[in-house]
TORKE-74252 format. One record per residue: residue in three letters; x, y, z of N, C-alpha, C in turn. Coordinates in steps of 0.1 Angstrom, whole numbers, padded with zeros to 4 digits, always signed. Layout:
// residues N
ALAXYZXYZXYZ...
END
This chain:
// residues 58
MET+0474-0009-0141+0464-0001-0149+0450-0004-0144LYS+0441+0005-0145+0427+0003-0141+0420-0001-0154VAL+0411-0011-0152+0403-0016-0164+0389-0018-0159LYS+0380-0019-0169+0366-0021-0167+0361-0033-0175ALA+0354-0041-0169+0348-0053-0175+0337-0050-0185LEU+0339-0054-0197+0328-0052-0208+0317-0061-0206THR+0319-0073-0201+0309-0083-0199+0313-0091-0186LYS+0304-0099-0181+0306-0107-0169+0315-0119-0174PHE+0326-0122-0166+0335-0133-0169+0341-0138-0156ASN+0346-0150-0157+0352-0157-0146+0367-0155-0147ASP+0373-0147-0138+0387-0144-0137+0394-0156-0130LEU+0399-0165-0138+0404-0178-0132+0416-0176-0124LYS+0425-0166-0128+0437-0164-0120+0434-0158-0106GLU+0424-0149-0106+0421-0143-0093+0410-0150-0085GLY+0404-0160-0092+0393-0168-0085+0381-0159-0082LYS+0378-0150-0092+0366-0141-0090+0357-0141-0102ILE+0345-0138-0100+0336-0135-0111+0336-0120-0113ARG+0340-0115-0124+0340-0101-0127+0327-0097-0134GLU+0319-0089-0127+0306-0084-0132+0308-0074-0143GLN+0299-0072-0152+0299-0062-0162+0300-0048-0155GLY+0310-0040-0160+0311-0027-0154+0321-0026-0142ALA+0325-0038-0137+0335-0038-0126+0348-0032-0130VAL+0353-0023-0121+0366-0017-0123+0376-0023-0114PHE+0388-0027-0119+0398-0034-0111+0412-0032-0117GLU+0422-0035-0110+0436-0033-0114+0442-0046-0120VAL+0449-0044-0131+0457-0055-0137+0470-0049-0143THR+0479-0058-0145+0492-0055-0152+0489-0054-0167LYS+0499-0049-0174+0497-0048-0189+0497-0062-0195GLU+0505-0071-0189+0506-0085-0193+0493-0092-0191ARG+0487-0090-0179+0474-0096-0176+0463-0090-0185PHE+0463-0077-0188+0454-0071-0197+0454-0078-0211LYS+0466-0081-0216+0467-0088-0229+0462-0102-0228GLU+0465-0108-0217+0460-0122-0214+0445-0123-0214ILE+0439-0114-0206+0424-0115-0205+0418-0112-0219ASN+0423-0102-0226+0417-0098-0239+0421-0108-0251SER+0429-0118-0248+0432-0128-0258+0421-0139-0259HIS+0410-0137-0252+0399-0147-0251+0394-0149-0265PRO+0390-0161-0269+0385-0164-0282+0372-0156-0286PHE+0364-0152-0276+0352-0145-0279+0354-0130-0280GLY+0367-0125-0279+0370-0111-0281+0374-0105-0268PRO+0376-0092-0268+0381-0085-0256+0370-0085-0245LEU+0375-0087-0232+0366-0087-0221+0367-0075-0212ILE+0378-0067-0214+0380-0055-0206+0386-0044-0214ILE+0384-0032-0209+0390-0020-0216+0397-0012-0205GLU+0407-0004-0209+0414+0004-0200+0406+0016-0196VAL+0405+0020-0183+0398+0031-0178+0408+0043-0180GLU+0404+0053-0187+0412+0065-0190+0413+0073-0177LYS+0426+0078-0174+0428+0086-0163+0422+0100-0164ASN+0421+0105-0176+0415+0118-0179+0401+0119-0175ASN+0393+0108-0177+0379+0108-0174+0376+0110-0159LYS+0385+0104-0151+0383+0106-0136+0385+0120-0132LYS+0395+0127-0138+0397+0141-0135+0385+0150-0139GLU+0380+0147-0151+0369+0154-0156+0356+0152-0147MET+0354+0140-0143+0343+0137-0135+0344+0144-0121ALA+0356+0144-0115+0358+0151-0103+0356+0166-0103SER+0360+0172-0114+0357+0186-0116+0343+0190-0119ASN+0336+0180-0125+0322+0183-0128+0312+0180-0116GLY+0317+0172-0107+0308+0168-0096+0310+0176-0084
END
C-alpha cells in the first residue's frame, strides 16, 4: 500500500529518515506498526482514487 508521511520521522526498519509528505510503500502490518507510535499516527494511506482524478485533471 502507498502511504504518505504526516511528519518527519526516523524509519528504523528501513534505515531512512522519512520527510513530511514523502510517499512510499509499506505492508499493512508495517502500516499498523508505524502508526502505533506513542505520539500518534505518523503516516496515512494514499487513496488510489486521488491519483486517477489528478491524472484526468492534469
